[in-house]
C-alpha positions in Angstrom: 0.0 -0.2 0.0 1.2 3.6 -1.1 2.0 6.0 1.7 -0.5 8.5 0.4 -3.3 6.0 0.5 -2.7 4.6 4.0 -2.5 8.7 5.0 -6.0 8.9 3.1 -7.5 6.2 5.2 -6.1 7.2 8.1 -7.9 11.0 7.2 -11.0 8.8 6.7 -10.8 6.8 10.5 -10.2 10.5 12.1 -13.0 12.1 10.0 -15.4 9.4 10.9 -14.3 9.4 15.0 -14.9 12.9 15.2 -18.0 12.6 13.8 -18.8 9.8 16.1 -17.8 12.0 18.9 -19.8 15.2 18.2 -23.1 13.0 18.5 -21.7 11.8 21.8 -21.3 7.6 20.1 -20.4 5.1 23.2 -17.6 3.3 23.3 -15.9 4.1 20.2 -13.0 2.0 18.5 -10.9 1.8 16.3 -9.3 -1.5 14.7 -6.5 -1.7 12.3 -6.8 -4.4 10.3 -3.6 -4.1 7.9 -1.7 -6.2 9.4 -4.3 -8.9 9.8 -4.2 -11.7 7.0 -7.4 -12.1 5.3 -8.8 -8.6 6.5 -11.6 -7.0 3.9 -10.5 -3.8 4.5 -7.4 -1.7 6.4 -10.2 -0.1 9.4 -13.0 -0.7 11.4 -14.4 1.9 13.4 -17.4 0.0 16.0 -19.0 2.1 18.3 -22.8 1.9 19.4 -25.7 4.3 20.0 -28.5 4.7 22.9 -31.3 3.9 20.2 -32.6 3.1 16.8 -32.8 7.0 16.0 -29.5 7.9 17.8 -28.0 4.8 15.3 -29.4 6.3 12.6 -28.3 9.8 13.0 -24.8 9.0 13.9 -24.2 6.7 10.3 -26.1 10.3 8.4 -23.4 11.9 10.9 -20.6 10.2 9.6 -21.8 9.9 5.6 -22.5 13.8 5.8 -18.8 14.4 7.0 -17.2 12.2 5.3 -18.7 13.7 2.2 -18.2 17.3 3.3 -14.4 17.1 4.5 -13.1 14.2 1.9 -15.6 14.7 -0.8 -16.0 10.7 0.1 -18.8 8.9 -0.3 -19.9 6.0 1.1 -20.1 2.5 -1.3 -22.2 0.4 0.3 -24.6 1.1 3.1 -26.6 -1.5 5.2 -29.0 -1.5 8.4 -30.6 1.6 8.4 -34.8 -0.1 7.8 -34.3 -0.9 11.8 -31.1 0.8 12.7 -29.9 -2.2 15.1 -26.7 -2.2 13.4 -25.4 0.2 10.4 -22.8 -0.6 8.4 -21.2 1.9 6.3 -18.7 0.6 4.0 -15.8 2.8 2.4 -13.6 0.2 0.9 -10.7 0.7 3.0 -12.8 1.3 6.0 -15.7 0.0 7.3 -18.2 1.6 9.8 -20.1 -0.4 12.4 -22.7 1.1 14.1 -24.5 -0.6 17.0 -27.3 -0.7 19.5 -25.9 -2.1 22.1 -27.4 -5.7 22.6 -26.2 -6.4 18.9 -22.9 -5.1 19.5 -22.5 -7.2 22.5 -24.0 -10.4 20.4 -21.6 -9.9 17.7 -18.4 -9.0 19.8 -16.4 -7.9 16.5 -13.5 -6.5 18.5 -13.0 -10.2 19.8 -13.4 -11.3 16.5 -10.5 -9.3 15.1 -8.8 -9.5 18.7 -5.4 -9.7 16.7 -5.4 -6.6 15.3 -4.2 -3.3 16.9 -7.0 -1.8 18.8 -7.8 2.0 19.6 -10.3 2.9 22.1 -11.6 6.7 21.8 -12.2 8.4 25.1 -16.1 8.5 25.3 -17.1 12.6 25.3 -19.2 13.3 27.9 
Protein backbone atom coordinates (compact mmCIF):
# COMPACT_ATOMS: atom_id res chain seq x y z
CA UNK A 1 0.00 0.00 0.00
CA UNK A 2 1.26 3.45 -0.84
CA UNK A 3 1.99 6.00 1.86
CA UNK A 4 -0.51 8.39 0.27
CA UNK A 5 -3.32 5.82 0.34
CA UNK A 6 -2.50 4.92 3.93
CA UNK A 7 -2.65 8.60 4.94
CA UNK A 8 -6.00 8.99 3.16
CA UNK A 9 -7.42 6.01 5.06
CA UNK A 10 -6.16 7.40 8.38
CA UNK A 11 -7.68 10.80 7.59
CA UNK A 12 -10.99 9.07 6.81
CA UNK A 13 -10.87 7.24 10.15
CA UNK A 14 -10.14 10.50 11.99
CA UNK A 15 -13.05 12.25 10.26
CA UNK A 16 -15.41 9.38 11.09
CA UNK A 17 -14.32 9.34 14.74
CA UNK A 18 -14.80 13.10 15.08
CA UNK A 19 -18.30 12.88 13.58
CA UNK A 20 -19.21 10.08 15.98
CA UNK A 21 -17.83 12.00 18.96
CA UNK A 22 -19.82 15.07 17.96
CA UNK A 23 -23.08 13.14 18.35
CA UNK A 24 -21.87 11.35 21.49
CA UNK A 25 -21.44 7.84 20.17
CA UNK A 26 -20.69 5.34 22.94
CA UNK A 27 -17.49 3.27 23.21
CA UNK A 28 -15.82 4.24 19.91
CA UNK A 29 -13.09 1.84 18.82
CA UNK A 30 -10.71 1.96 15.86
CA UNK A 31 -9.46 -1.44 14.72
CA UNK A 32 -6.32 -1.37 12.56
CA UNK A 33 -6.49 -4.43 10.31
CA UNK A 34 -3.56 -3.61 8.01
CA UNK A 35 -1.35 -6.37 9.43
CA UNK A 36 -4.10 -8.99 9.71
CA UNK A 37 -4.07 -11.48 6.88
CA UNK A 38 -7.44 -12.00 5.22
CA UNK A 39 -8.87 -8.71 6.50
CA UNK A 40 -11.53 -7.23 4.25
CA UNK A 41 -10.37 -3.63 4.78
CA UNK A 42 -7.71 -1.56 6.52
CA UNK A 43 -9.79 -0.27 9.42
CA UNK A 44 -13.02 -0.91 11.27
CA UNK A 45 -14.54 1.88 13.31
CA UNK A 46 -17.01 0.46 15.81
CA UNK A 47 -19.34 2.23 18.23
CA UNK A 48 -22.83 2.07 19.57
CA UNK A 49 -25.75 4.40 19.95
CA UNK A 50 -28.42 4.47 22.62
CA UNK A 51 -31.51 3.94 20.43
CA UNK A 52 -32.61 3.34 16.83
CA UNK A 53 -32.83 7.10 16.37
CA UNK A 54 -29.35 7.68 17.77
CA UNK A 55 -27.83 4.91 15.62
CA UNK A 56 -29.43 6.41 12.48
CA UNK A 57 -28.31 9.92 13.41
CA UNK A 58 -24.73 8.72 13.96
CA UNK A 59 -24.65 7.03 10.54
CA UNK A 60 -26.08 10.11 8.82
CA UNK A 61 -23.53 12.32 10.60
CA UNK A 62 -20.67 10.09 9.39
CA UNK A 63 -21.97 10.20 5.81
CA UNK A 64 -22.33 13.99 5.92
CA UNK A 65 -18.92 14.59 7.53
CA UNK A 66 -16.99 12.33 5.17
CA UNK A 67 -18.60 13.94 2.14
CA UNK A 68 -18.27 17.54 3.36
CA UNK A 69 -14.69 17.22 4.65
CA UNK A 70 -13.15 14.68 2.27
CA UNK A 71 -15.57 14.42 -0.66
CA UNK A 72 -15.89 10.70 0.20
CA UNK A 73 -19.15 8.92 -0.47
CA UNK A 74 -20.07 5.67 1.21
CA UNK A 75 -19.80 2.74 -1.24
CA UNK A 76 -22.40 0.58 0.41
CA UNK A 77 -24.63 0.95 3.43
CA UNK A 78 -26.80 -1.54 5.26
CA UNK A 79 -29.15 -1.47 8.24
CA UNK A 80 -30.88 1.90 8.06
CA UNK A 81 -34.30 0.23 7.94
CA UNK A 82 -34.23 -1.08 11.52
CA UNK A 83 -31.16 0.82 12.82
CA UNK A 84 -30.04 -1.98 15.11
CA UNK A 85 -26.69 -2.29 13.30
CA UNK A 86 -25.77 0.10 10.51
CA UNK A 87 -22.76 -0.66 8.35
CA UNK A 88 -21.10 2.01 6.21
CA UNK A 89 -18.53 0.65 3.76
CA UNK A 90 -15.90 3.08 2.46
CA UNK A 91 -13.80 0.23 0.96
CA UNK A 92 -10.64 0.73 3.08
CA UNK A 93 -12.66 1.71 6.16
CA UNK A 94 -15.84 0.02 7.37
CA UNK A 95 -17.97 1.66 10.06
CA UNK A 96 -20.17 -0.43 12.36
CA UNK A 97 -22.74 1.46 14.44
CA UNK A 98 -24.65 -0.81 16.79
CA UNK A 99 -27.28 -0.74 19.44
CA UNK A 100 -25.60 -2.11 22.59
CA UNK A 101 -27.29 -5.53 22.64
CA UNK A 102 -26.21 -6.27 19.04
CA UNK A 103 -22.66 -5.12 19.70
CA UNK A 104 -22.53 -7.37 22.76
CA UNK A 105 -23.86 -10.29 20.71
CA UNK A 106 -21.56 -10.00 17.67
CA UNK A 107 -18.39 -8.97 19.57
CA UNK A 108 -16.50 -7.74 16.50
CA UNK A 109 -13.56 -6.52 18.54
CA UNK A 110 -13.02 -10.06 19.84
CA UNK A 111 -13.23 -11.54 16.35
CA UNK A 112 -10.35 -9.29 15.32
CA UNK A 113 -8.44 -9.53 18.61
CA UNK A 114 -5.09 -9.90 16.80
CA UNK A 115 -5.51 -6.42 15.28
CA UNK A 116 -4.40 -3.17 16.91
CA UNK A 117 -7.43 -1.81 18.79
CA UNK A 118 -7.59 1.82 19.86
CA UNK A 119 -10.31 2.92 22.26
CA UNK A 120 -11.45 6.51 21.83
CA UNK A 121 -12.43 8.25 25.09
CA UNK A 122 -16.16 8.94 25.37
CA UNK A 123 -17.28 12.55 25.16
CA UNK A 124 -19.03 13.60 28.35
